[in-house]
C-alpha positions in Angstrom: 18.6 -58.8 143.9 20.9 -58.9 147.3 19.8 -62.0 149.0 20.1 -62.7 152.6 19.6 -66.0 154.9 19.0 -65.9 158.5 20.5 -68.7 161.0 18.8 -68.8 164.6 20.8 -71.0 167.0 19.8 -72.3 170.0 18.4 -75.4 171.5 15.0 -73.4 173.4 14.8 -72.0 169.7 14.9 -76.1 168.3 12.6 -77.4 170.9 9.9 -74.8 171.0 10.9 -73.5 174.6 11.3 -70.1 172.7 10.0 -68.4 169.7 12.0 -67.3 167.3 10.6 -63.7 166.4 14.1 -62.6 165.7 13.7 -63.6 162.3 11.0 -62.1 161.7 12.3 -58.6 163.0 15.3 -59.1 161.0 13.4 -60.2 157.9 11.0 -56.5 157.9 14.4 -54.5 158.2 16.1 -56.5 155.2 12.9 -56.4 153.1 12.6 -52.4 153.8 16.3 -51.6 152.4 15.4 -53.7 149.4 17.0 -57.1 150.5 15.5 -60.5 150.3 15.6 -63.5 152.6 15.9 -66.8 150.7 15.8 -68.9 153.4 15.7 -69.1 157.4 16.7 -71.9 159.6 16.7 -72.7 163.1 19.6 -75.3 165.0 20.6 -76.3 167.9 23.5 -75.8 169.8 25.8 -78.2 168.2 29.1 -77.3 166.3 28.9 -79.6 163.4 25.2 -78.7 162.6 25.7 -75.0 162.8 28.5 -75.3 160.1 26.7 -77.4 157.8 23.6 -75.0 158.1 26.0 -71.7 157.4 27.5 -73.4 154.6 23.9 -74.5 152.9 23.1 -70.6 153.6 26.3 -69.3 152.1 25.6 -71.5 148.7 22.1 -69.4 147.9 22.9 -66.0 149.8 25.2 -63.2 149.8 25.2 -62.6 153.3 24.0 -64.6 156.2 22.8 -63.1 159.8 23.6 -65.5 162.4 21.9 -65.0 165.9 22.4 -66.5 169.3 24.8 -68.7 170.7 27.4 -65.7 171.4 27.2 -65.8 175.2 29.8 -67.0 177.8 28.4 -70.2 178.5 29.6 -74.2 177.3 26.6 -74.3 175.0 27.2 -71.0 173.3 29.4 -72.2 170.1 28.5 -69.9 167.3 31.7 -68.5 167.3 33.5 -71.5 167.4 31.2 -73.5 164.8 31.5 -70.4 162.3 35.5 -70.3 163.0 35.8 -74.5 162.1 33.5 -74.3 159.3 35.5 -71.2 157.5 38.8 -73.0 158.2 39.8 -69.3 160.5 41.3 -69.3 163.8 39.9 -67.6 166.6 42.1 -64.7 168.2 41.5 -63.2 171.8 41.0 -59.3 170.8 42.2 -56.9 173.3 39.8 -54.0 172.8 36.8 -56.6 173.2 38.3 -57.8 176.0 38.6 -54.5 177.8 35.0 -53.7 177.0 34.2 -56.5 178.7 35.9 -55.5 181.8 34.6 -52.1 181.6 31.0 -53.3 181.4 31.4 -55.6 184.8 33.0 -52.3 186.4 30.4 -50.3 185.5 27.8 -52.8 187.7 30.4 -53.1 190.4 31.0 -56.9 189.8 33.9 -58.7 189.1 34.0 -60.6 185.6 33.9 -64.2 185.6 36.7 -65.7 183.4 34.2 -67.4 180.9 33.2 -64.1 179.6 36.8 -63.5 178.2 35.4 -65.8 175.5 33.1 -63.2 174.0 36.2 -61.4 173.4 37.3 -64.1 170.6 37.2 -63.1 167.2 37.2 -64.8 163.9 40.4 -63.7 161.9 39.6 -61.2 159.5 36.1 -60.1 161.1 35.2 -56.5 162.2 33.7 -56.5 165.9 30.6 -54.7 166.6 30.2 -53.3 169.7 27.9 -54.7 172.5 26.0 -51.3 174.1 23.2 -53.3 175.7 25.3 -56.5 177.2 28.3 -58.4 176.9 27.9 -60.3 173.7 29.7 -58.0 170.7 28.8 -58.8 167.0 31.1 -59.8 164.1 31.1 -58.9 160.3 33.3 -61.1 158.1 33.5 -61.1 154.6 34.8 -64.7 153.1 35.1 -65.6 149.3 32.7 -63.0 148.2 30.1 -63.5 150.9 29.1 -61.8 154.0 29.0 -63.7 157.2 27.3 -61.4 160.3 27.3 -62.7 163.9 24.9 -60.8 166.5 23.1 -61.9 169.8 20.2 -63.5 170.1 18.9 -61.7 173.1 16.0 -59.6 171.4 16.7 -55.8 172.6 20.5 -56.7 172.0 19.7 -58.0 168.3 17.6 -54.9 167.6 20.0 -52.6 168.6 22.7 -54.1 166.7 20.7 -54.9 163.7 19.1 -51.2 163.7 22.0 -49.2 164.8 25.2 -51.3 162.9 24.0 -54.0 160.4 21.8 -52.5 158.5 23.5 -49.5 158.0 26.7 -51.3 157.2 25.0 -53.7 154.8 23.4 -50.3 153.2 26.9 -48.6 152.7 28.5 -51.8 151.3 26.0 -53.1 149.0 24.3 -49.8 147.9 20.8 -51.0 149.5 18.3 -48.2 150.4 14.8 -48.1 151.2 12.6 -49.4 148.6 9.1 -48.1 147.7 6.9 -47.1 151.3 6.2 -49.4 154.3 3.6 -48.9 157.3 3.6 -50.7 160.3 0.4 -50.9 162.5 -0.1 -52.8 165.7 -3.5 -54.4 166.6 -4.1 -55.2 169.9 -7.1 -57.3 171.2 -8.7 -59.0 168.1 -8.8 -61.9 166.3 -5.9 -62.6 163.5 -8.6 -64.2 161.2 -11.2 -61.3 162.0 -8.4 -58.6 161.4 -7.0 -60.3 157.9 -10.4 -60.2 156.5 -10.9 -56.2 157.4 -7.6 -55.6 155.9 -8.1 -57.9 152.8 -11.6 -56.1 152.5 -10.3 -52.6 152.9 -7.3 -53.1 150.0 -9.8 -55.1 147.6 -9.6 -52.3 145.1 -6.4 -51.0 146.0 -3.7 -53.2 143.7 0.1 -53.5 144.3 0.1 -53.3 148.2 1.7 -56.3 149.9 0.4 -57.2 153.3 2.0 -59.0 156.1 1.2 -60.2 159.7 3.1 -61.2 162.8 1.0 -62.5 165.7 2.4 -61.9 169.3 0.6 -62.4 172.7 -2.5 -60.7 172.2 -1.4 -58.4 169.5 -1.2 -58.5 165.4 1.6 -56.4 163.5 0.5 -55.4 160.1 2.9 -54.3 157.9 1.8 -52.7 154.4 4.2 -52.1 151.6 4.1 -50.6 148.3 5.0 -53.7 145.6 4.4 -51.9 142.6 5.6 -48.8 141.0 2.6 -46.4 141.2 0.8 -48.1 143.7 -1.8 -45.6 145.6 0.0 -46.0 149.3 -2.0 -43.1 150.7 -5.5 -45.1 149.8 -4.3 -48.3 150.9 -3.0 -46.7 154.5 -6.5 -44.5 154.8 -8.7 -47.1 154.0 -7.0 -49.9 156.4 -6.7 -47.5 159.2 -10.4 -47.0 159.0 -11.2 -50.8 159.2 -9.4 -51.3 162.3 -10.4 -48.1 163.8 -9.5 -47.9 167.4 -8.0 -51.0 167.8 -4.7 -49.6 166.1 -2.6 -49.2 169.4 1.0 -48.3 167.9 2.7 -48.2 164.8 6.1 -48.3 163.6 8.5 -48.8 166.6 6.3 -48.0 169.3 4.2 -49.9 171.9 1.0 -50.5 173.4 2.7 -49.9 177.1 4.7 -47.0 175.9 1.5 -45.0 174.2 -0.5 -46.1 177.4 2.1 -44.3 179.7 2.4 -41.3 177.1 -1.3 -40.6 177.3 -1.2 -40.8 181.0 1.3 -38.5 181.3 -0.1 -36.0 178.9 -2.9 -35.8 180.9 -1.5 -35.8 184.3 -3.0 -38.7 185.3 -2.1 -41.4 187.6 -2.9 -45.6 187.4 -2.8 -48.7 190.1 -3.6 -52.2 189.1 -4.9 -55.2 191.0 -4.1 -58.2 189.4 -5.1 -61.9 190.5 -4.6 -64.3 187.6 -1.5 -62.4 186.0 0.5 -62.3 189.0 2.2 -59.1 189.0 2.4 -59.1 184.9 0.5 -55.9 184.3 2.6 -54.0 186.6 5.8 -55.6 185.3 4.5 -54.3 181.5 3.7 -50.9 182.5 6.9 -50.3 184.6 9.3 -51.8 181.8 8.8 -48.4 180.2 11.4 -45.7 181.6 9.5 -42.5 183.5 6.7 -45.0 184.3 6.8 -43.4 188.0 5.4 -40.3 186.4 2.0 -42.2 186.4 2.0 -45.6 187.9 1.0 -45.5 191.7 1.6 -49.2 192.4 0.1 -52.6 192.2 -1.7 -55.2 194.4 -1.6 -59.2 193.8 -4.2 -60.5 195.5 -4.7 -64.0 194.2 -7.4 -65.4 197.2 -10.3 -64.5 198.0 -9.0 -63.3 201.4 -6.3 -61.1 199.8 -9.4 -59.8 197.6 -11.6 -58.9 200.6 -8.5 -57.5 202.9 -6.3 -55.9 200.8 -8.8 -54.4 198.1 -12.2 -54.3 200.0 -14.3 -56.4 198.0 -17.4 -57.5 199.3 -17.4 -61.1 201.0 -21.0 -61.7 200.2 -20.0 -61.2 196.4 -16.9 -63.1 196.8 -18.7 -66.3 198.6 -21.9 -65.8 196.2 -20.5 -65.4 193.1 -17.2 -66.4 193.1 -13.6 -64.4 192.1 -14.3 -64.2 188.2 -17.0 -61.9 187.1 -17.2 -58.3 186.1 -18.7 -57.2 189.6 -15.7 -58.4 191.3 -13.0 -57.3 189.0 -14.8 -53.6 189.1 -14.6 -53.8 192.8 -11.0 -54.8 192.6 -10.2 -51.6 190.3 -12.2 -49.6 192.3 -10.4 -50.7 195.5 -6.8 -50.4 194.0 -7.7 -46.9 193.1 -8.7 -45.7 196.6 -5.7 -47.6 198.3 -3.2 -46.0 196.1 -5.3 -42.7 195.5 -4.9 -42.6 191.5 -7.0 -41.5 189.2 -7.7 -44.5 187.3 -7.7 -48.2 188.9 -7.5 -51.4 186.4 -7.9 -55.2 187.5 -8.3 -58.5 185.9 -9.4 -61.7 188.0 -10.0 -65.1 185.9 -8.5 -68.6 185.3 -5.6 -69.3 183.7 -5.6 -73.0 183.8 -5.3 -75.7 183.4 -7.9 -76.4 186.0 -11.2 -74.3 187.1 -8.8 -73.5 190.7 -11.8 -73.5 192.5 -14.2 -71.7 190.1 -17.4 -72.8 188.3 -16.1 -70.8 185.1 -14.3 -72.8 182.5 -10.2 -72.0 182.3 -9.5 -69.4 179.7 -12.3 -66.9 181.6 -11.4 -63.8 182.6 -13.2 -60.6 184.1 -11.9 -57.0 183.5 -12.5 -53.9 185.6 -11.5 -50.1 184.9 -12.9 -47.5 187.5 -12.5 -43.7 187.6 -14.0 -40.5 189.5 -17.2 -41.3 187.7 -17.9 -45.2 188.4 -16.7 -48.3 187.3 -17.0 -50.5 184.0 -16.4 -54.2 183.8 -15.9 -56.8 180.9 -15.9 -60.9 180.5 -13.5 -62.3 178.1 -12.9 -66.1 177.4 -9.6 -66.6 176.0 -7.7 -69.2 174.1 -4.3 -71.3 174.7 -2.8 -72.5 177.6 -1.9 -71.0 181.0 1.0 -68.8 180.0 -1.3 -67.3 176.5 -4.2 -66.6 178.8 -1.8 -64.8 181.2 -0.2 -62.7 178.5 -3.7 -62.0 176.5 -4.9 -60.9 179.6 -2.4 -58.7 180.4 -2.4 -57.3 176.5 -6.5 -56.8 176.9 -6.7 -54.7 180.5 -4.1 -52.2 178.9 -5.7 -52.2 175.7 -8.9 -51.3 177.3 -7.3 -48.7 179.3 -5.8 -47.3 176.2 -9.1 -46.9 174.3 -10.6 -45.5 177.4 -7.8 -42.7 177.5 -8.0 -41.9 173.8 -11.9 -41.2 174.7 -13.3 -44.6 172.8 -16.5 -45.8 173.9 -15.3 -48.9 176.3 -18.5 -49.6 177.7 -19.2 -52.1 175.4 -15.8 -53.5 174.3 -15.6 -57.2 173.3 
């Protein structure tokens, strides 16, 4: 068995400001090629502690993957910490220096001298080119062990891991995909309910492993065959049937990506009216390349007057019912659809918290609306968590409702 340890570096990870989702992703990728993750550590931006954590990981692992701390600022200390821990000097790599300059030149910007530290290479290391940023990775073999440094920015990490690290590990140590795996992304369902459904579906199919990864309003379900001869096809069929339409993506797909493809394939356009999310829904939709094919635009209407003047919501309704109810959400959806002449309009309004914001509803209450050429639909949810969680959950739910609608599911009674 090929054992790996993961070391995530950053004060923001240690104190909880940022959740370490990178290690979950890396673990899944390593396990898919037969490697075993035996330890995962989080350490702050301190050279001594990084070095001590690395030493511990090297004692029990064939390879250690270190994420984070490869930026240009003074608190990015991973290169220096690993260099000192291994007693190997850093050298300025001319090719990496050229790539840094080319990156900034392509953006029409002058490179700051501080960025040059990202061209420092540990003696004996092989550089790994940064395609999506300025932080190159490093591959170093030392005393029978492999130390791999990769960026902590998730998209840069994923690109480097899939494009370089996994292939390099596979070639170097003869790793290969083991068994069968399937990753399903489920949205807008409670984790406990989902787990019960999956476990019931697999009760009569032995030899199947299940792993869950919870995100804001979405849960990744990963199935794997742990035993030779396990009936993976039967397991997949049962789990898909149990989860039904709430499977919004699989593999490397995303909810927003599949929503965009559904709109594009049908030649439909969409417009968004947002209150509590303040533009988060529009930002999520437009994060996808080519979203201008189907996204007409959005309106952030936060107060009652904006909802009335910009979206045409009836003043009497707003004064008598407040802003957080299905009728207002439906009126907002219809209003934004008309304003942008789009095929669909979606809307959400609610109380993100921590206080009620002048509404009668409790924090976490969110109303959703969807309008098409035939009429409008409305829903009301009570969402858990703090302000940020409520806003992100709400964004996921409205995108999920819209995707289900496009797929022909009955959304009139979604709960």
